[in-house]
N, C-alpha and C positions, 0 to 999 in steps of 0.2 A: 204175814197177816197183820192187821192193825193191832196195836198194843192193847193188852187185855183190859185196860180201864175204860174202854168204850161201853156204852149202854147196852149194846147188843152185838152179837158176833157178826161183824160185817164181812168176814172172809167169804161168806156165801150168800149174803143178802144183797140183792141189787134192785129191789123195788123202789118205788117213789119215796116211801117213808124212810127207807134205809139211806137213800141218797140225801134226803134232808138232814138226817142224823149225821151223815158223813160231812155234809156242808158245815154243820155246826162244829164238828171236830176240826175242820180245816180253818175256820175263821180266826182262832187265836194266832195262827201264823201271821195274820195281818200286823200284829204288834211287832214281831221280830223282823219281818221282811218289808215293812211299809216303805221306807225310804228307798231301799234298793229297787223295789218294784216300780215306784214312781219314776226313778231314773230310767229304768228299762222302757216304760211307756213313752217317756218324753225323749227317748233317744232317736226317734224319727223326727227329722227337722220340723215338719209342719206341726206336729203335736207339741214339740218343745216351744216353738214360737207362739202357738196358740195359748199355751198356759203362761209363759213368761210375759207376754204382752197383753194378756187379758185385761179388759177394763171392768170386768165384773168383780169389783173389790170384795163383795160379800162372800165370794167363794174362793178367794185366793188363799193358798196355803201360807204364803209368806206374810199375809196381813190379818187373816182370821184363822189361825191354826186350829183352835179348839172347835170352831164351827166346821171347818173342813174335815177334821177328824170324825166328827159326829155324822156328817152327811155322807162321807165316803163309806164308813162302816155300815151306816144305814142302808146304803145302796147294795153293799155286798150281802148283807143279811137278807134283804128282799130278793135279790137275784138268786141266792142259793137255797133259801129256806121259805120264801114267801109264796103265796098262792097267785093265781092268775090276776085277780083284781089288784092285789098289792103291787105286782110287777107293772101292771098298766098305769097305776097312779105314779109309781116311781119313774116310768118312762116319760110320762107327760111332764113331770117336774124337771127331769133332766133336760128335756127338749126346751122347756121354757128358759132355762139358763143358757143352753147351748146356742140358741138363736142369736145371742149377743156376741158369740165368740167366732169372729171371722176376720180375715185380713182386710185392710183397706187398700185403695189404689196405689198408695205410696210405699206399701210394705214390700220388702225385697224377697220375702218368702210367703207364698200363698198358703193359707190355711182356712179350714172351715170345720167347725166342730160337728157338723152334720155329715161329714164324709164317712160313709160306712166302711170303707177300706181302712181308714185310720182308726175307727172305733173297733174294728176287728183286731187290729194290732194291740190296742189297749186291752181288749178282752183276753187275747192270747197271753199277754204278759201277766195278767191277773191269774190265769189258769196255771202258768208256770210257777208262780209264787206259791199257790196252794199245793201244787204237785211237790215242790221242794219241801214244804213243811210236812206234808203227809208221809213222804218217803223218808226224810232224814230224822224228823222228830217223832212221828207217830209209828213209823215202821211198816207202812202199808206195802205189801208185796203181791197181793192176790191180783192176777191179771184180769179176772172176770170183774172184780170190783172196780179196778182202774178203768176198764172199758165203760162200765156203767156210769162212773163219776165223770169221765170225760164227756159222755153224751149229755149228762145233766148240766155240765159247765157251759154248754151253749148259751144258757141263760145269762151268763156274764156279758154276752154281746147283744142278745135280743132285748135285754132290759135297757140297752143303749139304742143306737140306731142301726145295728147290724140286722140285716134281713134274714129271715128263715132260709136255711140252706147254704149260707155263706161259711158257716163253721166247717172246717175240714171234716171229712166224713168219718175218720177214725184216727186213732193215735198215730198210726203210720203216716197218714196224710198230713196230720198236724206236724209231725217231725220234719217233713219236706217243707211245709209252709214256714216253720220256725227257722230252719237253716237259711231259707231264702230271705226271711225278714232280717236276720242278723247281718246279712250282706248289705242291707239297706240302711243300717243305723248310721246316723250322721249328726254331729253337733257342730255349731259354730260358736262365736264368742258370746252371743246372746243366750243361747240355751245352755252352753257349757258353764258359763258364769252362774246362771240361775241354779243349775243342778249342783255345782260345787258348793254354793251357799246353802243349799238344802242339806247336803251331806254333812256340812259343818254346823248346821243350825244357826247360821249368821242372822237369820230373820228374827231370832229371839233377842231380848235385851242383852247387851254385851256381857254383863257379869254372868248371866245364865249360859250363854253360848260358850264362854271361855271355860266354864266348869264341865259342861256335858258334851260340848261340841267334839272334842277329840275322840271320846268313846263312841259317840254316835257315828262319826266318820269311819272309825275303825270297823264297826259292825256293818255299816252300810257297804263299805268296800268288800268286806269279807263275804257277804251274801251275794254280791254282784257276780255274774258270770264274767269271765275274763274279757271277752270282746267289748262289753259295756264299760268295764273298768278301764280298759285301755283308751277307749274313746273319751271317757270323762277326764283323763289326764292327771289324776292324782297318784302319788307314788304308792306302790305296793311291791314289797320285796318278799323273797322266800322266808325271811324272818317274820314278817307280818303274817304270812300264811300259816306258819307253824303256831304262832300265838293265837291266831283265829281258830285253828283246828282244836287247840286245847280249850279255848273259850266255848266253842260250840259243843264240845263233849259235856262240859258242865251244864250248859243251857239245856241240852237234851235230857240229861239226868234229872235236873230239877223239873222240867216239863212233865216227864213221865212219872215222877214221884208225887205230883200234885193230885189230890182227889179230883175226879171228873167235875164235880159240881163247882169246885174252886176255879178250875181251868176255864170252864164255860160260863162262869158268872158274868163277866163283862159282855159276852155274846147275848146271854139271856136279857140283860138290862137294856142293851141296844135294841134287841128284838122287841121288847115290851115298849120301849120309847117310840120306835118308828111305827109300830102298829097303833099306838095311841094317837099319834099325830095323824095317821091316815084316817082313823075313825072319827077324829074331831075336825077333820078338814084343815089342819094346820100345815104350814110349809114343811116339807121334809128335805128340801135341798136349798 
């Protein structure tokens, strides 16, 4: 069952309100798993090229990292916690940005940010990140709750361009989809270089990346499943794995020791910000 510091006993609660609560519980995992999850999403060649070659500078992680952090977490908050109106506004905002992200006639890899199959892959990676956090950090084991949260997580896709009904029917069907998706991961020099730079935070000012880059790369590689890590091409040895296992145990202990209000404070602040922006008609992406 979920760790006892949750607001309500979710081991048996699977209604809409409970799923929104569980969505809030999952969102802090974005901080730990963000870079690893982005690498997973961009491991499909068209997605990797679409992001690495995007001309929408205002949304590029490597050029506007703070804005991209705000808009990404805002999207996740709306998808998991928002109501239907908020999800519609978010979808329209994402569509406005994605219209500009498509390959040109001279590009060697075709990509289109409106491709629902690629967006389904992005949503699947997001779900896997939340599953990893809820399982390893929050200790969720209840199969009934997992089934309800998985169904709730369809919104990760339908708040993008994924059509209703494309989300695999249940967790067993998702596992089949996921295994097939892993067989399709592929990076080339363009996407691999972009993602290696992301792992090492080379897009930050050099003094900053030299200080925090090695730790960020270590944590990013540690949280990546092996097939993605292998495709990324950065070294990872049994010694690295043992060090990461020790580090993760400390992270889990700290995460579980925090009062719930402290752990969820950033989520609440982002939730308040994105809702204020929607209410005021301000851009949220």
